[in-house]
C-alpha positions in Angstrom: -0.8 7.2 -24.0 2.2 6.1 -21.5 3.2 9.2 -19.4 4.6 9.2 -16.0 3.0 12.7 -15.2 -0.2 10.9 -15.9 0.6 8.0 -13.8 1.5 10.7 -10.8 -1.5 12.3 -11.3 -3.5 9.4 -10.5 -1.6 7.9 -7.7 -2.1 11.2 -6.1 -5.6 10.6 -7.0 -6.3 7.7 -5.5 -4.5 8.7 -2.4 -6.5 11.7 -1.7 -9.7 10.3 -2.1 -8.5 7.2 -0.1 -7.2 9.3 2.5 -10.8 11.7 2.2 -13.5 8.6 2.4 -11.1 7.1 5.8 -11.5 10.2 7.3 -15.2 10.7 6.9 -15.3 7.0 8.0 -14.3 8.4 11.2 -16.5 11.3 11.7 -20.2 10.8 13.7 -22.6 9.6 11.1 -24.6 12.5 11.0 -22.2 14.9 9.4 -22.4 12.5 6.2 -26.2 13.9 6.1 -24.8 17.4 5.8 -24.7 20.0 3.3 -24.8 23.3 2.3 -26.6 25.2 -0.6 -28.3 21.9 -2.3 -29.8 19.8 0.6 -29.8 16.5 -2.1 -26.1 16.8 -2.3 -24.6 15.8 1.0 -21.2 15.1 2.3 -22.0 11.1 1.6 -23.8 11.4 -1.7 -21.1 13.5 -2.8 -18.5 10.7 -1.7 -20.6 8.1 -3.2 -21.2 10.2 -7.0 -16.9 10.0 -6.9 -16.8 6.2 -6.7 -20.3 5.8 -8.8 -18.7 8.2 -12.0 -15.3 6.0 -11.5 -17.9 3.1 -12.8 -19.1 5.1 -15.7 -15.7 6.7 -16.5 -14.5 3.3 -16.7 -16.9 1.7 -18.8 -16.8 4.4 -21.1 -13.1 3.3 -21.6 -14.0 -0.4 -21.7 -16.5 0.5 -24.4 -19.5 -1.4 -22.0 -22.8 -0.1 -20.4 -22.9 1.8 -17.6 -22.4 -0.8 -14.3 -25.4 -0.7 -11.8 -24.9 2.7 -9.7 -24.7 1.1 -5.9 -24.8 4.0 -3.1 -23.0 2.8 0.1 -24.4 3.8 3.0 -24.1 6.7 4.9 -22.6 5.1 8.1 -18.9 4.4 9.2 -18.9 1.2 7.5 -20.1 2.3 4.4 -17.4 5.0 3.8 -14.8 2.3 4.7 -16.4 0.1 1.7 -16.5 2.9 -0.1 -12.9 3.4 -0.1 -12.2 0.0 -0.5 -14.3 0.2 -4.1 -12.7 3.3 -5.0 -9.0 1.4 -4.5 -10.5 -1.2 -6.7 -11.4 0.9 -9.3 -8.2 2.9 -9.0 -6.2 0.2 -10.1 -8.5 -1.1 -13.0 -8.1 2.5 -14.1 -4.4 2.0 -14.2 -4.6 -0.3 -17.4 -6.2 2.6 -19.4 -3.1 4.6 -19.0 -1.2 2.9 -21.5 -4.2 3.0 -24.0 -3.5 4.7 -27.6 -5.6 8.0 -27.7 -8.6 7.1 -29.9 -11.9 8.7 -30.4 -14.7 6.9 -27.8 -18.8 7.3 -28.5 -21.5 7.1 -25.7 -24.0 8.2 -23.9 -24.1 11.4 -21.6 -27.5 12.7 -19.9 -29.5 10.5 -22.9 -27.4 12.4 -25.5 -24.6 10.4 -27.7 -21.4 12.0 -27.6 -18.2 11.8 -29.0 -14.7 12.1 -26.7 -11.1 11.6 -26.8 -9.8 8.9 -24.1 -7.8 11.4 -22.9 -10.4 13.2 -21.9 -12.0 10.6 -20.1 -9.0 10.0 -18.1 -8.7 13.6 -17.4 -12.0 14.1 -16.4 -11.6 11.0 -13.9 -9.0 13.1 -11.9 -10.7 16.6 -12.2 -13.9 15.1 -10.5 -12.6 14.0 -7.8 -10.6 16.9 -7.6 -13.4 18.9 -7.4 -15.7 17.0 -5.1 -12.9 16.3 -2.2 -13.1 20.0 -2.5 -17.0 20.8 -2.3 -17.0 18.0 0.7 -14.3 19.9 2.8 -16.6 23.4 2.1 -19.7 21.6 3.2 -18.2 20.8 6.1 -16.3 23.6 7.1 -20.0 25.6 6.5 -21.4 23.4 8.9 -18.7 24.5 11.2 -16.8 21.2 10.8 -14.1 22.4 9.4 -12.0 18.6 9.7 -10.5 18.1 6.0 -7.8 20.2 5.4 -7.0 20.2 1.7 -3.6 21.1 2.2 -2.9 17.9 3.4 -4.4 16.4 0.4 -2.4 18.1 -1.8 0.5 16.7 -4.2 3.3 18.2 -2.1 2.3 15.9 1.0 1.0 13.2 -1.3 5.1 13.2 -2.3 6.2 13.1 0.6 4.4 10.6 1.7 5.7 8.5 -1.0 9.0 9.3 -0.3 8.3 8.3 3.4 7.3 4.6 2.1 10.1 4.2 -0.4 12.7 5.0 2.8 10.6 2.8 4.7 11.2 0.0 2.2 14.8 0.6 1.3 15.5 1.0 5.0 13.8 -2.3 5.8 15.1 -4.0 2.7 12.1 -4.9 1.5 
């Protein structure tokens, strides 16, 4: 399944998630409890859900049971720790980008289902993108228009990668 595009999509997702979680850690903690259409799905709950789902998706690729689902506290430190867990998950998922395509069978919402491994991997990226947008929307609805999704887009990611490469080449590292 080796693919340069797939690798870039994952690097972008990891970068965007990290920036979002770290930005959430700088906001007043009460903001993490904001919700919009469904009071059960707050900003902090959705941020946790992104990372918890990563663990589930990794377990499906590893063909093991789902890991224990631990939510990080809705605090600045909790969001920093969430970013660290997401980074750990992102490193783990990289190893699966090289695996051959196969049909995986697992339990989803109490039902045994089968999906291609590429579908599980695609869901990893799609799921995070969808929920980053929900978090930005919830904050905006609550008069906290602080998450600029254009600052998390692929174009901004590529510019940041270029700056890092330029800095490395300039410093000789």
